[in-house]
C-alpha positions as CSV (number, residue, x, y, z in Angstrom):
1,M,6.3,-17.3,185.1
2,T,4.8,-20.8,184.7
3,H,5.3,-21.4,181.0
4,P,6.7,-24.9,180.1
5,P,10.3,-25.0,179.1
6,C,11.3,-25.1,175.5
7,H,12.5,-28.5,174.2
8,E,16.2,-28.7,173.9
9,P,18.6,-31.7,173.4
10,A,19.8,-33.3,176.5
11,T,23.4,-33.6,175.2
12,P,25.4,-30.4,175.0
13,R,25.5,-28.6,171.7
14,D,28.9,-27.8,170.1
15,L,28.0,-24.2,169.4
16,V,25.4,-21.6,170.4
17,G,25.4,-18.3,168.6
18,I,23.8,-15.3,170.3
19,G,22.4,-12.7,167.9
20,I,21.7,-13.1,164.2
21,G,23.2,-10.1,162.4
22,P,25.4,-10.3,159.3
23,C,28.4,-11.6,161.4
24,N,26.7,-14.5,163.0
25,L,24.7,-15.1,159.9
26,S,28.0,-15.5,158.1
27,L,29.1,-17.9,160.8
28,A,25.9,-20.0,160.6
29,A,26.3,-20.2,156.8
30,L,29.9,-21.4,157.0
31,A,29.1,-23.8,159.9
32,H,26.2,-25.4,158.1
33,P,28.2,-27.8,155.9
34,L,30.3,-29.0,158.8
35,P,28.7,-32.2,160.0
36,E,30.7,-32.3,163.2
37,L,29.2,-29.1,164.5
38,D,25.8,-29.2,166.2
39,A,25.0,-25.5,166.1
40,V,22.0,-23.2,166.9
41,F,21.7,-19.5,166.7
42,Y,19.3,-17.4,168.8
43,E,17.9,-13.9,168.0
44,Q,15.2,-12.0,169.9
45,R,13.9,-10.2,166.8
46,P,11.1,-11.9,164.7
47,G,13.3,-12.0,161.6
48,F,16.5,-10.7,160.0
49,D,16.7,-7.0,159.3
50,W,19.8,-4.8,158.6
51,H,19.5,-1.1,159.4
52,P,16.0,-0.9,157.9
53,G,15.7,2.8,158.6
54,L,18.7,3.6,156.4
55,L,17.8,1.6,153.3
56,I,17.5,4.9,151.4
57,E,17.0,4.5,147.6
58,G,20.3,4.4,145.9
59,A,22.4,4.1,149.0
60,T,25.1,1.5,148.5
61,V,27.1,-0.8,150.8
62,Q,30.6,0.6,151.2
63,V,32.4,-2.7,150.5
64,P,32.3,-4.7,147.2
65,F,29.7,-7.4,146.6
66,L,32.4,-10.1,147.1
67,A,32.3,-9.1,150.8
68,D,29.1,-11.1,151.3
69,L,28.6,-13.6,154.1
70,V,30.8,-16.4,152.7
71,T,32.7,-15.7,149.5
72,L,36.1,-14.5,150.9
73,A,36.3,-17.8,152.9
74,D,34.4,-20.2,150.5
75,P,33.5,-18.9,147.0
76,T,31.8,-22.2,146.3
77,S,29.3,-21.8,149.2
78,P,25.6,-22.1,148.2
79,W,25.0,-19.0,150.4
80,S,27.0,-16.6,148.3
81,F,25.5,-13.4,146.8
82,L,26.1,-14.7,143.3
83,N,24.1,-17.8,144.1
84,Y,21.4,-15.6,145.5
85,L,21.2,-13.8,142.2
86,K,21.1,-17.1,140.4
87,T,18.2,-18.4,142.4
88,R,16.4,-15.1,141.6
89,E,17.3,-15.4,137.9
90,R,19.1,-12.1,138.1
91,L,22.7,-13.1,137.2
92,F,22.7,-11.5,133.7
93,P,21.1,-8.3,134.8
94,F,23.7,-8.0,137.5
95,Y,26.4,-8.8,135.1
96,F,25.4,-6.0,132.7
97,A,24.7,-3.6,135.5
98,E,28.5,-3.7,136.4
99,H,27.9,-2.7,140.0
100,F,30.8,-3.6,142.2
101,H,29.1,-1.9,145.2
102,I,25.5,-3.1,145.5
103,Q,22.6,-1.2,147.1
104,R,22.0,-1.6,150.8
105,A,18.4,-2.8,150.1
106,E,19.8,-5.5,147.9
107,Y,22.3,-6.6,150.5
108,D,19.5,-6.7,153.1
109,A,17.4,-8.8,150.7
110,Y,20.3,-11.2,150.2
111,C,20.8,-11.6,153.9
112,R,17.0,-12.2,154.4
113,W,17.2,-14.9,151.8
114,V,20.0,-16.7,153.6
115,A,18.2,-16.3,157.0
116,Q,15.0,-17.7,155.6
117,T,16.7,-20.6,153.9
118,L,19.4,-21.6,156.4
119,P,18.4,-24.1,159.1
120,G,19.5,-23.8,162.7
121,L,18.3,-20.2,163.2
122,R,15.9,-19.5,166.0
123,F,14.2,-16.1,165.8
124,R,12.0,-14.8,168.7
125,H,14.5,-16.3,171.1
126,Q,15.8,-13.9,173.7
127,V,19.0,-15.0,175.5
128,D,18.8,-14.0,179.2
129,A,21.9,-15.4,180.8
130,V,25.1,-17.4,180.2
131,R,26.8,-19.4,183.0
132,W,29.7,-21.8,183.2
133,N,28.8,-25.2,184.8
134,P,32.2,-26.6,186.1
135,E,30.7,-29.9,187.0
136,R,29.6,-30.7,183.5
137,D,32.3,-28.6,181.7
138,V,29.6,-26.8,179.6
139,F,28.0,-23.4,179.3
140,E,24.3,-23.1,180.4
141,V,22.3,-20.7,178.2
142,D,19.0,-19.5,179.5
143,F,16.5,-18.0,176.9
144,T,12.9,-16.9,176.6
145,Q,10.9,-17.8,173.6
146,L,8.8,-14.9,172.5
147,D,5.4,-14.9,170.8
148,A,4.3,-12.8,167.8
149,D,3.8,-9.8,170.0
150,G,7.2,-10.0,171.6
151,E,5.8,-11.4,174.9
152,A,7.3,-14.3,176.8
153,E,5.8,-17.6,175.7
154,A,8.2,-20.2,177.2
155,L,11.4,-20.5,179.0
156,G,14.3,-22.7,177.9
157,R,17.8,-23.7,178.7
158,T,20.4,-25.3,176.5
159,Y,23.9,-26.5,177.1
160,T,26.8,-25.9,174.9
161,R,30.6,-26.3,174.7
162,N,31.1,-23.1,172.9
163,I,29.4,-19.7,172.4
164,V,29.8,-17.0,169.7
165,L,28.4,-13.6,170.7
166,G,27.2,-11.5,167.8
167,I,24.8,-9.1,169.4
168,G,25.8,-6.2,167.3
169,T,25.5,-2.5,168.0
170,A,22.8,0.0,169.1
171,P,22.1,3.5,168.0
172,Y,24.1,6.0,170.0
173,V,22.5,9.3,171.3
174,P,24.8,11.9,172.8
175,D,23.9,12.8,176.4
176,P,22.8,16.4,175.7
177,L,20.2,15.1,173.3
178,K,18.9,12.0,175.2
179,P,16.0,13.9,176.9
180,L,14.8,15.3,173.6
181,V,14.6,11.9,171.9
182,D,12.4,10.5,174.5
183,A,10.0,13.5,174.7
184,P,6.9,13.8,172.5
185,G,6.3,16.6,170.1
186,V,9.2,18.1,168.0
187,P,10.8,15.2,166.1
188,V,14.3,14.3,167.3
189,I,15.1,10.9,165.9
190,H,18.2,8.7,165.3
191,A,19.1,8.1,161.7
192,A,18.5,4.4,162.3
193,D,14.7,5.3,162.2
194,Y,15.0,7.8,159.4
195,L,12.7,6.2,156.8
196,D,10.0,5.8,159.4
197,H,9.9,9.6,159.9
198,R,11.0,10.7,156.5
199,E,7.7,12.3,155.4
200,S,7.3,14.3,158.6
201,L,11.0,15.5,158.3
202,R,10.5,16.5,154.7
203,A,7.5,18.6,155.8
204,A,9.3,20.3,158.7
205,G,10.2,23.9,158.3
206,H,13.9,23.6,159.3
207,V,15.8,20.4,159.8
208,T,19.2,19.9,161.4
209,V,21.3,16.8,160.7
210,V,23.9,16.0,163.4
211,G,26.8,13.7,162.5
212,S,29.5,13.9,159.8
213,G,29.7,10.2,158.8
214,Q,28.1,8.2,156.0
215,S,24.6,8.1,157.4
216,G,24.6,11.8,158.1
217,A,25.6,12.5,154.5
218,E,23.0,10.2,153.1
219,V,20.2,11.7,155.2
220,F,21.3,15.2,154.3
221,L,21.4,14.4,150.6
222,D,18.0,12.7,150.7
223,L,16.4,15.7,152.5
224,L,18.2,18.2,150.2
225,R,16.8,16.5,147.1
226,H,13.3,16.9,148.3
227,R,13.4,20.5,149.5
228,P,12.4,23.5,147.2
229,A,15.3,25.4,145.7
230,G,16.2,28.5,147.7
231,R,14.1,27.3,150.6
232,E,16.0,24.2,151.7
233,K,16.3,25.3,155.4
234,L,18.9,22.6,156.2
235,H,21.8,22.5,158.6
236,W,24.4,19.8,158.7
237,I,26.9,19.8,161.5
238,G,29.4,17.3,162.9
239,R,32.3,17.0,165.3
240,T,35.0,16.0,162.8
241,E,37.3,18.6,161.3
242,A,35.9,18.1,157.8
243,F,33.2,16.3,155.9
244,A,36.0,13.9,155.0
245,P,36.0,11.1,152.4
246,M,36.5,7.5,153.4
247,E,39.9,6.0,152.7
248,Y,39.5,4.2,149.4
249,S,43.1,4.0,148.1
250,K,44.2,0.5,147.2
251,L,47.0,0.4,149.8
252,G,44.9,2.2,152.4
253,L,42.2,-0.5,152.1
254,E,44.8,-3.0,153.1
255,H,44.0,-1.9,156.7
256,F,41.0,-4.2,156.3
257,T,43.0,-7.3,155.6
258,P,43.8,-10.2,158.0
259,D,47.5,-9.2,157.8
260,Y,46.7,-5.8,159.4
261,T,44.3,-7.4,161.9
262,R,47.1,-9.7,163.1
263,Y,49.6,-6.8,163.2
264,F,47.2,-4.6,165.2
265,H,46.4,-7.4,167.7
266,A,50.1,-7.9,168.5
267,L,50.6,-4.2,169.4
268,A,50.7,-2.9,173.0
269,E,47.3,-1.8,174.4
270,P,48.2,1.9,174.6
271,V,49.3,1.9,171.0
272,R,46.1,0.2,169.8
273,D,44.0,2.7,171.6
274,R,45.8,5.6,170.0
275,L,45.5,4.1,166.6
276,V,41.8,3.4,166.8
277,A,41.2,7.1,167.7
278,A,43.4,8.3,164.9
279,Q,42.1,6.0,162.1
280,W,38.5,7.3,162.1
281,Q,38.7,8.2,158.4
282,L,39.3,4.6,157.6
283,Y,35.8,3.5,158.8
284,K,33.9,6.7,159.8
285,G,34.4,8.8,156.7
286,I,32.0,9.4,153.8
287,D,31.9,7.7,150.5
288,A,33.4,10.0,147.8
289,G,30.4,9.4,145.5
290,T,28.0,10.6,148.2
291,L,30.1,13.7,148.8
292,A,30.1,14.4,145.1
293,A,26.4,13.9,144.8
294,I,25.9,16.5,147.6
295,H,28.1,19.0,145.9
296,D,26.4,18.4,142.6
297,E,23.0,19.0,144.1
298,L,24.1,22.2,145.9
299,Y,25.8,23.4,142.7
300,R,22.7,22.7,140.6
301,R,20.7,24.9,143.0
302,S,23.1,27.8,142.4
303,L,22.9,27.8,138.6
304,H,20.5,30.7,138.4
305,G,22.2,32.9,141.0
306,G,22.1,32.8,144.8
307,W,23.1,30.1,147.3
308,P,21.0,27.3,148.6
309,D,19.7,27.8,152.1
310,A,21.8,25.0,153.4
311,V,24.6,25.3,156.0
312,L,27.3,22.7,156.3
313,T,29.6,23.2,159.3
314,P,32.1,20.6,160.4
315,G,34.1,20.8,163.7
316,V,31.0,21.6,165.8
317,R,29.7,19.8,168.9
318,V,26.3,20.1,170.6
319,R,26.9,21.3,174.2
320,T,23.3,21.3,175.4
321,A,19.9,21.3,173.8
322,G,16.3,22.1,174.9
323,R,12.8,22.7,173.6
324,I,11.3,26.1,172.9
325,A,7.7,25.7,173.9
326,T,6.5,22.6,172.1
327,T,7.3,23.5,168.5
328,Q,11.0,24.0,168.2
329,I,14.4,22.9,169.5
330,E,17.4,25.1,170.5
331,L,20.8,23.6,170.0
332,H,23.7,25.2,171.9
333,L,26.8,24.7,169.7
334,E,30.5,25.1,170.1
335,H,33.1,25.3,167.3
336,L,36.0,23.1,168.4
337,Q,38.7,25.0,166.6
338,Q,37.5,28.6,167.1
339,G,36.2,28.1,170.6
340,S,33.2,30.2,169.6
341,R,29.6,29.3,170.7
342,S,26.2,30.0,169.1
343,R,22.6,28.9,169.2
344,L,20.6,27.2,166.5
345,T,16.8,27.0,166.4
346,T,15.4,24.2,164.4
347,D,12.1,22.3,163.8
348,A,13.5,18.8,163.7
349,V,16.8,17.0,164.3
350,V,18.2,13.8,162.8
351,L,20.9,12.3,164.9
352,A,23.4,10.5,162.6
353,T,25.6,9.9,165.6
354,G,26.5,6.4,164.9
355,Y,26.3,3.2,166.9
356,R,28.0,1.7,169.9
357,G,28.6,-2.0,170.7
358,R,25.9,-3.4,172.9
359,P,27.4,-4.1,176.3
360,L,28.3,-7.7,176.9
361,D,28.0,-7.4,180.7
362,R,24.3,-8.2,180.9
363,I,24.5,-11.5,179.0
364,L,27.9,-12.5,180.4
365,A,27.3,-11.4,184.0
366,G,27.5,-15.1,185.0
367,L,30.9,-15.4,183.5
368,D,32.3,-12.2,185.1
369,P,34.4,-14.0,187.7
370,Y,36.2,-15.9,184.9
371,M,36.8,-13.0,182.5
372,R,40.2,-11.4,182.1
373,R,40.2,-7.7,181.4
374,D,42.7,-5.1,180.2
375,S,43.7,-1.9,182.0
376,S,40.5,-0.2,180.8
377,E,38.3,-3.0,182.1
378,R,37.5,-4.2,178.6
379,P,37.4,-7.9,177.8
380,R,40.7,-9.3,176.7
381,I,40.3,-11.1,173.3
382,D,42.9,-13.4,171.7
383,Q,43.9,-13.6,168.1
384,E,41.1,-16.2,167.3
385,F,38.4,-13.8,168.7
386,R,38.0,-15.7,172.0
387,L,37.5,-14.0,175.2
388,V,40.4,-14.7,177.5
389,L,38.9,-16.7,180.4
390,D,40.2,-18.4,183.5
391,P,42.0,-21.6,182.5
392,S,39.4,-23.6,184.5
393,V,36.8,-22.8,181.8
394,T,37.4,-25.4,179.1
395,G,34.8,-24.0,176.7
396,S,35.3,-20.9,174.5
397,V,33.4,-17.7,174.0
398,H,34.1,-16.0,170.7
399,V,32.9,-12.5,169.8
400,Q,32.0,-10.9,166.5
401,N,32.2,-7.1,166.0
402,A,33.0,-6.5,169.6
403,E,36.8,-6.4,169.3
404,L,37.6,-3.0,167.9
405,H,40.0,-2.4,170.9
406,T,41.9,-5.6,170.2
407,H,41.6,-6.2,166.5
408,G,41.3,-2.7,165.0
409,V,39.3,-1.0,162.3
410,G,38.4,-4.2,160.5
411,A,36.2,-5.3,163.4
412,P,33.0,-3.8,162.1
413,D,33.9,-4.2,158.5
414,L,31.7,-6.5,156.4
415,G,34.7,-7.4,154.3
416,L,36.3,-9.4,157.1
417,A,33.1,-11.2,158.3
418,A,33.7,-14.4,156.3
419,W,37.4,-14.5,157.2
420,R,36.6,-14.0,160.9
421,S,33.8,-16.7,160.8
422,A,36.2,-19.1,159.1
423,T,38.9,-18.3,161.7
424,I,36.4,-19.1,164.5
425,L,35.3,-22.3,162.9
426,N,38.9,-23.5,162.3
427,S,39.5,-22.8,166.0
428,L,36.4,-24.6,167.2
429,T,37.1,-27.7,165.2
430,G,40.9,-27.8,165.7
431,K,41.1,-28.6,162.0
432,E,41.1,-26.4,158.9
433,P,37.7,-26.8,157.1
434,Y,38.4,-23.3,155.7
435,P,42.0,-22.9,154.6
436,L,43.0,-19.3,155.0
437,P,45.8,-17.5,153.1
438,P,48.9,-16.8,155.2
439,R,49.3,-13.5,153.4
440,T,46.7,-11.0,152.2
441,A,48.4,-7.6,151.8
442,F,51.3,-6.2,149.8
443,T,52.0,-3.9,152.8
444,S,54.2,-5.2,155.6
445,F,52.9,-3.3,158.6
446,G,55.7,-4.0,160.9
447,L,59.4,-5.0,160.9
448,E,58.3,-8.2,162.6
449,Q,55.1,-9.4,161.1
450,P,53.0,-11.8,163.2
451,A,52.6,-15.1,161.4
452,A,49.3,-16.6,160.5
453,R,48.7,-19.8,162.2
454,V,46.2,-22.7,162.1
455,P,44.6,-22.6,165.6
456,Q,44.6,-25.7,167.7
457,A,41.4,-27.2,169.1
458,W,40.3,-25.0,172.0
459,R,38.9,-28.0,174.0
460,P,41.5,-29.9,176.0
461,E,42.4,-33.4,174.8
462,R,40.5,-35.0,177.7
463,L,37.2,-33.9,176.2
464,T,35.4,-36.1,173.7
465,P,36.1,-34.9,170.1
466,L,33.1,-33.9,168.0
467,V,33.7,-36.8,165.6
468,E,35.5,-40.0,166.0
469,E,38.9,-40.0,164.2
470,R,39.0,-42.6,161.5
């Protein structure tokens, strides 16, 4: 490739963010008013979007509107959701709407407003590699600038003292169904692409939704509402033992506080692993309102006698799957409690099978010799969301929404995004630009509660500080 390199400053930046999803957008918004931080954020997509295939009409975010990008760390920030409403002259309509949980489409529009207004964001920039340069005590970040068609336009390299990875998650497809997703013909799509295929799915003779979480419930409800009564021809299956509601009790929600995050991080690795598996209902359950809407719709269809042609079966896994000619799909099912097996023939499948964190190995391959791992070969991550690296690396690599195994169920939760961003910025500056409360929950999760602390500067004292002390 002979493209000229992109122009980058000769002196190292203080911070390079990789990925611009809600987590790093939060970090960018809170970093913006800090004059001592020279920060830039790279994203290979042409602009911000947040699960566009699941912005179903009426679907709401599962956290209150106060869990925006900044408010729980800085309510006075110009990048708050309330300020977004003010700039759109919608404060009074929102006030009278009395919506504590806003629609997903509105949250997406708010984030787009921040992304379009906030400086320091570089879309169409694909990060290719990260390396540590021991001679210069900096990270080297190689990237490719993309054109409007997503093709390589120019190569670039920048240097930075610190990195924050926020590359997010990718749709997960179970192994038995992967060949079907890639093959043409009968639609087998992930829920992430639901809206792009909604009309063809509505027209299909029989549709099966696989997955018993929130997205599965929303897709099933949307399809149900647009199928003729008595001829719904819908199946909804999932592995969990029940179509279970998300934990929304007041004390239960305290698992999404900094107090619980600190408690969880201090536990032994085997205990953490057991807890994450057992706490699925805290973050993989279904909103009670969505469950109620599904029941209401099914009940309405039974008012004149008869049952709707809709089958809802939890506790089921797909063992194998295959195509019947070119028009149908056969799913081989197993009931996990009964041990029974059966076959289901269907005309279309929607996989609401969730997301998995994008692997860090590709981007961080150059740092592999320096990384410290746990007994399961996962990156070790300290309390301030830093990868634990060899002491010879004087810079830091923080992660966002990649620390479920070390920080618990709050890792993917939007409600902790601003607090995590503030924690990272406090750590990077060695100051406390965002004072954080030492206590956030009524619950004491252990007999010995880990204390909150103001992190010290990550860079050793021999390095030049970001600003001269006055």
